[in-house]
N, C-alpha and C positions, 0 to 999 in steps of 0.2 A: 468507789466511783457510783454515781447516782443511778446509771443505766447502763446495761450491757453494751450499747452501741455507743456509748461515749468513751469506752476504754480503747486504748491503742489495740491495733491488731496484733502486733508482736512486739514485745520490748527486748529486743536482742541485746542492745547496750547493757542493760540493768542486769539481765539474765548473765551474760558473760561475766560481768562484774562479780556477781554472786558466786560465779563458778571459778573465781581466782585468775580470769582471763583465759581459761583452758578452752581453747576453740574446738579440740578434738573431743573434749567431753561433751561440750554443747552440740556437736554434731551427732554424736553417738545418742544424747538425749532426744533430738529430733528424730533420727532414725528408729529409734524404740518406739517413740510416739506414733510415727507414721505406720509402724508395722503392727501395733497393738490397737489402734483406733478401730479397724473394721471389726475386730473381734470384739471389743468392748461394745462397740454400737449394735451387734448382733444381739448380745446378751442383753442390753438394755431395751431394744426393741421388742424382744421376746417378753420380757418382764412387763413392759407396757402392754404388749398384745394379750398377755395372760391376766392382766390387771392386778398384777403383783407389785403393789406400790411400794412395799418395803424393800424390794431388791432394786426397783426402780431408783429410789431414792439413794440407797447405797452406791449404786452405779453412777449417778450423776454426782454423787460426792466424790467418789474416787477420780472421776474424769475432771473434775473441778482441780483437785491436787494435781494431776497430771499436766493439765493446762497451765497450771501456776508453775510448775517446776520448769517448762520451757519457755516462760514469759508470754505465753498466748493469753493475755489478760482479757480480751474480748470474748474468748470461748470460756474462760474461767467465768465471767460475770454472767454469760449466758446459762452455764451449768448451775451456778448458785441459784439464779433466778427460777430454775427448772426444778432443782433439788426441794 
């Protein structure tokens, strides 16, 4: 993708296909993402506030992977840009 805002918000069909059609697993991934996101953002925010670019870069990288796992391509592209 050329820019984060060109990416689809969520690629549910492709993600579901990658998971072998397992809707339960997809919902579990969505749930885990939603539960972990506030914690990960707090750690990221602290790293940025502290000027800890190494930790911030690692956190953006991890967030990018989590976004890709659930098919949140726009979030993935944004994390890549910020990484």
